[in-house]
ZABARO-777235 format. One record per residue (C-alpha): x, z, y; residue number from 1. Coordinates in steps of 0.02 Angstrom, whole numbers, plus 50000, padded with zeros to 5 digits. Each point is the difference from the previous one (the first is absolute). Layout:
BEGIN
     xx     zz     yy  resi
      X      Z      Y   NUM
...
% end
This chain:
BEGIN
     xx     zz     yy  resi
  49842  50246  52374     1
  49912  50164  50038     2
  49951  50095  49843     3
  49815  50039  49988     4
  49960  50183  49969     5
  49842  50100  49970     6
  50042  50115  50146     7
  49849  49940  50106     8
  49883  50071  49868     9
  50059  50178  50035    10
  49891  50007  50155    11
  49880  49855  49971    12
  49812  50022  49990    13
  49889  49909  49874    14
  49979  49845  50111    15
  50186  49986  50035    16
  50039  50026  49815    17
  49881  49862  49949    18
  50079  49880  50125    19
  50178  50046  49949    20
  49966  49970  49814    21
  49903  49839  50033    22
  50129  49920  50116    23
  50163  50041  49909    24
  50057  49866  49876    25
  49981  50060  49822    26
  50185  49988  49957    27
  50049  50101  50154    28
  49867  50130  49960    29
  50068  50024  49824    30
  50179  50008  50065    31
  49949  50130  50129    32
  49917  50107  49866    33
  50153  49988  49888    34
  50115  50048  50143    35
  49900  50157  50039    36
  50047  50163  49913    37
  49872  50096  49897    38
  49996  50139  50130    39
  49971  49881  50146    40
  49873  49896  49904    41
  49904  50155  49948    42
  49996  50061  50180    43
  49919  49836  50051    44
  49873  49970  49862    45
  49946  50181  49986    46
  49925  49992  50175    47
  49811  50017  49984    48
  49975  49886  50150    49
  50071  49846  49916    50
  50011  50031  49812    51
  49840  49911  49949    52
  50031  49856  50119    53
  50179  49980  49936    54
  49948  49995  49818    55
  49862  49875  50035    56
  50118  49892  50103    57
  50132  49997  49863    58
  49876  49957  49863    59
  49920  49860  50101    60
  50168  49911  50009    61
  50047  50025  49818    62
  49998  49813  49964    63
  50134  49970  50132    64
  50136  50105  49917    65
  49949  49969  49820    66
  50045  49858  49882    67
  49850  49885  50003    68
  50022  49941  49820    69
  49993  50180  49939    70
  49861  50050  50118    71
  49889  49859  49937    72
  50010  50072  49824    73
  49916  50163  50051    74
  49813  50029  49989    75
  49915  50168  50023    76
  49962  50140  50121    77
  50132  50131  50037    78
  49970  50164  50091    79
  50142  50092  50083    80
  49977  50189  50012    81
  50134  50052  50124    82
  50051  50181  50002    83
  50050  50092  50157    84
  50025  50187  50011    85
  49952  50022  49817    86
  49831  49914  50014    87
  49934  49823  50002    88
  50000  49950  50183    89
  49963  49815  49982    90
  49905  49893  49874    91
  50017  49814  50019    92
  49946  49860  49884    93
  50077  49830  49971    94
  49907  49859  49913    95
  50118  49875  49918    96
  49932  49829  49952    97
  50129  49868  49955    98
  50095  50018  50164    99
  49852  50044  50110   100
  50000  50177  50069   101
  49865  50110  50071   102
  50038  50172  50070   103
  49867  50135  49979   104
  50038  50138  50126   105
  49944  50177  49960   106
  49941  49950  49826   107
  49893  50141  49927   108
  50063  50082  49840   109
  49830  49962  49921   110
  50026  49811  50010   111
  50051  49922  49833   112
  50173  49923  49997   113
  50119  49933  49868   114
  50141  50119  50039   115
  50040  50146  50115   116
  50176  50029  50064   117
  50033  50174  50067   118
  50161  50033  50094   119
  50064  50067  50164   120
  49990  49900  50160   121
  50189  49982  49993   122
  49993  49944  49818   123
  49868  49870  50045   124
  50105  49926  50140   125
  50157  49992  49892   126
  49899  49918  49861   127
  49920  49870  50113   128
  50166  49958  50083   129
  50075  49961  49829   130
  50122  50145  49999   131
  49923  50117  49871   132
  49988  49956  49815   133
  49820  50032  49949   134
  50050  50019  49818   135
  50129  50134  50035   136
  49885  50088  50124   137
  49863  50002  49868   138
  50116  50073  49868   139
  50064  50130  50123   140
  49825  50053  50054   141
  50025  49943  50180   142
  49864  49871  49972   143
  49841  50041  49906   144
  49902  49857  49923   145
  49821  50012  49940   146
  49929  49845  49918   147
  50088  49834  49972   148
  50183  50051  50002   149
  50062  49823  49976   150
  49904  49939  50153   151
  50078  50141  50101   152
  50175  49959  49940   153
  49975  49814  50025   154
  49951  50038  50180   155
  50163  50097  50018   156
  50098  49847  49946   157
  49936  49869  50123   158
  50109  50044  50149   159
  50148  49895  50052   160
  50168  50036  50077   161
  49981  49963  50187   162
  50052  49822  50042   163
  50004  49943  49817   164
  49885  49954  49857   165
  50078  50130  49885   166
  49902  50142  49923   167
  50052  50163  50082   168
  49957  50111  49851   169
  49940  49963  49824   170
  49909  50157  49940   171
  50011  49943  49818   172
  50190  49984  50003   173
  50047  50179  49964   174
  50184  50041  50010   175
  50033  50139  49872   176
  50107  50102  50119   177
  49867  49988  50136   178
  49868  50054  49873   179
  50108  50145  49941   180
  50023  50054  50181   181
  49817  49989  50049   182
  49945  50101  49848   183
  50098  50156  50051   184
  49876  50143  50015   185
  49846  49894  49963   186
  49866  50102  49907   187
  49972  49955  49818   188
  49813  49981  50029   189
  50031  49866  50130   190
  50111  49902  49880   191
  49870  50020  49864   192
  49868  49923  50115   193
  50112  49856  50055   194
  50048  49959  49820   195
  49817  49998  49947   196
  49955  49868  50130   197
  50028  49817  50038   198
  50180  50024  50058   199
  50055  50057  49826   200
  50039  49826  49929   201
  50109  49960  50150   202
  50101  50161  49979   203
  50022  49980  49812   204
  50043  49815  50011   205
  50132  50034  50132   206
  50078  50144  49902   207
  50012  49904  49837   208
  50055  49840  50088   209
  50146  50090  50079   210
  50041  50113  49851   211
  50136  49886  49928   212
  50094  50015  50165   213
  50019  50187  49972   214
  50075  49993  49827   215
  50182  50052  50005   216
  50095  49865  49908   217
  50143  50120  49962   218
  49888  50133  49922   219
  49888  49873  49914   220
  50135  49883  49932   221
  49996  50078  49826   222
  49818  50048  49999   223
  49863  49925  49893   224
  49831  50070  50052   225
  49819  49946  49998   226
  49886  50118  50093   227
  49812  49981  50021   228
  49896  50070  50143   229
  49814  50040  49994   230
  49938  50039  50175   231
  49838  50095  50026   232
  49891  50036  50151   233
  49944  49827  50054   234
  49831  49996  50085   235
  49939  49879  49867   236
  50045  50122  49862   237
  50112  49871  49917   238
  50172  50045  49936   239
  50139  49890  50068   240
  50140  49959  49879   241
  50179  49952  50034   242
  50155  49984  49891   243
  50177  50012  50067   244
  50140  49930  49894   245
  50182  50048  50039   246
  50135  49913  49901   247
  50184  49976  50041   248
  49974  50045  50181   249
  49854  49882  50027   250
  49821  50054  50032   251
  49839  49905  49966   252
  49824  50060  50044   253
  49845  49943  49908   254
  49821  50037  50054   255
  49824  49986  49933   256
  49978  49894  49844   257
  50187  49965  49989   258
  50034  50186  49997   259
  49868  50032  49868   260
  50076  49865  49889   261
  50165  50096  49987   262
  49995  50085  49830   263
  50160  50102  49998   264
  50021  50133  50132   265
  50120  50145  50001   266
  49877  50104  50099   267
  49840  49985  50100   268
  49972  50103  50156   269
  49822  50040  50053   270
  49968  50068  50174   271
  49888  49990  50152   272
  50037  49858  50120   273
  50044  50119  50141   274
  50123  50095  49889   275
  50085  49836  49957   276
  50013  49963  50186   277
  50083  50168  50026   278
  50117  49969  49852   279
  50050  49827  50065   280
  50040  50067  50174   281
  50100  50153  49951   282
  49864  50129  50036   283
  49979  50046  49816   284
  50144  50016  49879   285
  49975  49932  49825   286
  50053  50163  49919   287
  49883  50104  50107   288
  49858  49879  49971   289
  50022  50007  49811   290
  50016  50189  49994   291
  49845  50026  50107   292
  49897  49873  49906   293
  49983  49884  50150   294
  50089  49867  49897   295
  49939  49996  49821   296
  50122  49917  49880   297
  49954  49923  49834   298
  50150  49951  49894   299
  50182  50043  50034   300
  50003  50121  50146   301
  50189  49987  50014   302
  49985  49811  50022   303
  49870  50023  50136   304
  50117  50116  50095   305
  50145  49882  49970   306
  49902  49863  50085   307
  49981  50110  50154   308
  50188  50031  49999   309
  50044  49816  50019   310
  49897  49982  50159   311
  50065  50027  50175   312
  49839  50070  50069   313
  49980  49962  50187   314
  50012  50156  50106   315
  49925  50043  50168   316
  50105  49970  50155   317
% end
C-alpha cells in the first residue's frame, strides 16, 4: 500500500489544497501529518498561498478524527490565533455545540469567544493531529490560553489514535518527568499566570495524586512525618490546603476538609502555587526556597526539610 504524504501541498494552490484535504480519508490525513517532520511540515503550512485554506480545511473535518463521545461534551466558541513570523497570521473560530461544528474563517479579534488559543501554525497542526499535549504546551508557554482554560484543554483531549477509538493525548494526565522537562527555562511570570487560572486544580491534583509514588521507601522507612501545605495564588483568592503523612515508608495525601481536620502537624509550608509546582518538579530546592522565603515554614523547619529529603523528585530528561 502506497503511503500518503503531504508532498503535493508543497506546490499546491488554494483550490488544490482544498481538494486534497477534502478527499483524503481522515485517518490517512492524520497519519500523513504525523509522518512529516517539523521542518517539512513548516515549509508546507507557512506558505501564504495555502495557509488559511489548510487551517480551514483541517478544522472543518475535526469531527472525523475526534472521539465523538468527547466532542459531544464540548460547548463554546474557540478562536485560534495562529502565529507565523512572530505575528498572528491567521484567526479562525470554531463553534462547538454537542458534536456539531461550525468553522468561522478569518474571525475578527473583536468578536466575543469563550477561549482564545494562541500558538504557531506548527503547534496548531500537531495539536489537532493529536500529537501535542495541550497541558504540557500550556505549561511550557508554547500554547497561550485566554479565557476558559478547561474548554481549551478538553478540546486538546478529543483526538484519537488513527484507526482506533483510543485517546491520543490526555492533557490532564501530566507525567511528572514530562512536566519537569517542559518547565525548563519557563519564565516565572508565565507559571504564575497558569497557576492562577483554571488549569491550577488539574496540576495540583496530579502532583498530589502521584506524590506517594515518589517517596523513597528506603529513606522513609523509619520516618514519621506529617507536613501541611497552604497554597496561595488561586484566582479565587482561596487558600488550598493539603496534608502529607509519611510513616514507615508509606505516604498518604489528604486534601480540603480532610486536611484541615488533621490537628497534629510537624510543620506547615505556605507558598505560592507556582512555587510549589517548581518544588515538585525539581526546579526549586527546598533549602533554597526556605532560605529565600519562597517557602514559609511554621513549626519544625528540620522536619519540613526532612520531608523533602525522602522524595525522589522527578528530574527533566
